[in-house]
C-alpha distance (Angstrom), angle and dihedral (degrees) to the residues before:
residue distance angle dihedral
M1 . . .
G2 3.76 . .
L3 3.79 90.1 .
F4 3.80 96.6 72.1
F5 3.80 100.0 27.9
Q6 3.78 102.9 53.5
K7 3.74 123.9 146.8
K8 3.76 107.1 -115.1
K9 3.75 122.8 -156.3
K10 3.77 92.0 -145.3
K11 3.75 113.3 -164.9
K12 3.75 120.0 -158.5
S13 3.79 112.8 -82.6
S14 3.76 120.6 -120.5
K15 3.78 118.8 -106.9
L16 3.79 91.7 -110.5
V17 3.82 93.4 55.0
Y18 3.80 90.3 45.2
L19 3.82 90.3 51.0
I20 3.82 91.3 48.6
R21 3.81 90.4 51.5
I22 3.81 91.8 51.0
I23 3.81 92.2 48.5
L24 3.81 92.4 48.3
T25 3.81 91.2 47.9
C26 3.81 91.5 51.4
I27 3.81 90.8 49.0
M28 3.81 90.7 49.6
I29 3.80 92.7 50.3
F30 3.81 90.3 48.3
L31 3.82 91.0 50.3
L32 3.80 92.0 48.8
V33 3.79 90.9 52.0
L34 3.80 91.6 48.3
G35 3.79 91.2 46.6
V36 3.79 95.6 57.0
L37 3.80 96.4 45.2
P38 3.78 114.7 108.1
D39 3.81 116.5 -101.2
S40 3.80 92.8 22.1
N41 3.77 128.8 127.3
F42 3.81 97.7 -102.2
S43 3.79 98.0 -173.5
F44 3.81 95.0 48.0
F45 3.80 95.3 52.0
F46 3.79 94.1 45.3
G47 3.79 90.6 46.1
V48 3.79 90.4 54.8
F49 3.83 88.8 43.2
F50 3.80 91.3 58.4
M51 3.79 90.5 44.7
V52 3.81 90.2 55.7
A53 3.82 89.2 46.8
G54 3.82 88.5 53.7
I55 3.79 91.1 51.2
G56 3.81 89.2 50.3
S57 3.78 90.7 51.2
I58 3.80 90.9 50.6
V59 3.82 89.4 51.3
E60 3.82 88.4 52.3
G61 3.80 90.5 50.3
I62 3.79 93.3 49.1
E63 3.78 90.6 48.6
S64 3.80 92.6 50.5
Y65 3.82 89.5 48.2
F66 3.79 92.4 53.2
Q67 3.81 91.1 46.1
K68 3.83 87.4 57.0
E69 3.78 95.3 -121.4
D70 3.79 124.4 162.0
K71 3.81 116.6 -64.7
N72 3.80 91.5 -118.9
I73 3.79 91.2 63.0
Y74 3.78 97.5 59.0
F75 3.79 91.3 35.3
I76 3.80 88.5 60.1
D77 3.83 90.9 47.3
V78 3.80 92.8 51.2
T79 3.81 91.5 44.9
M80 3.79 90.8 51.9
A81 3.80 88.5 49.5
G82 3.80 87.9 55.5
V83 3.80 90.3 51.6
Y84 3.81 90.8 49.2
F85 3.81 91.8 49.6
F86 3.81 90.2 48.4
L87 3.82 90.0 52.9
S88 3.78 89.4 46.0
F89 3.79 93.1 54.3
T90 3.80 89.4 45.2
F91 3.81 91.6 56.4
L92 3.81 93.9 41.3
N93 3.80 94.6 50.3
């Protein structure tokens, strides 16, 4: 239970990381909208959506590494990125 409910000493993110998060979130929202439109390639858009989510998770992991947080924190971020990339390749196949 301590794995998912850890107290994080979250430092303030840099402006660049914050900007990257906003851009990735906008791309993900755009892909979700395109994916649910009729006559669209559902699997392609959701595959790219999960790929962008994986990139966002890697950015989170890199940020937590540079903020010198516990190893479990960025290990979880990188593992979730692997899950997102697996889902992405599943949809794109």
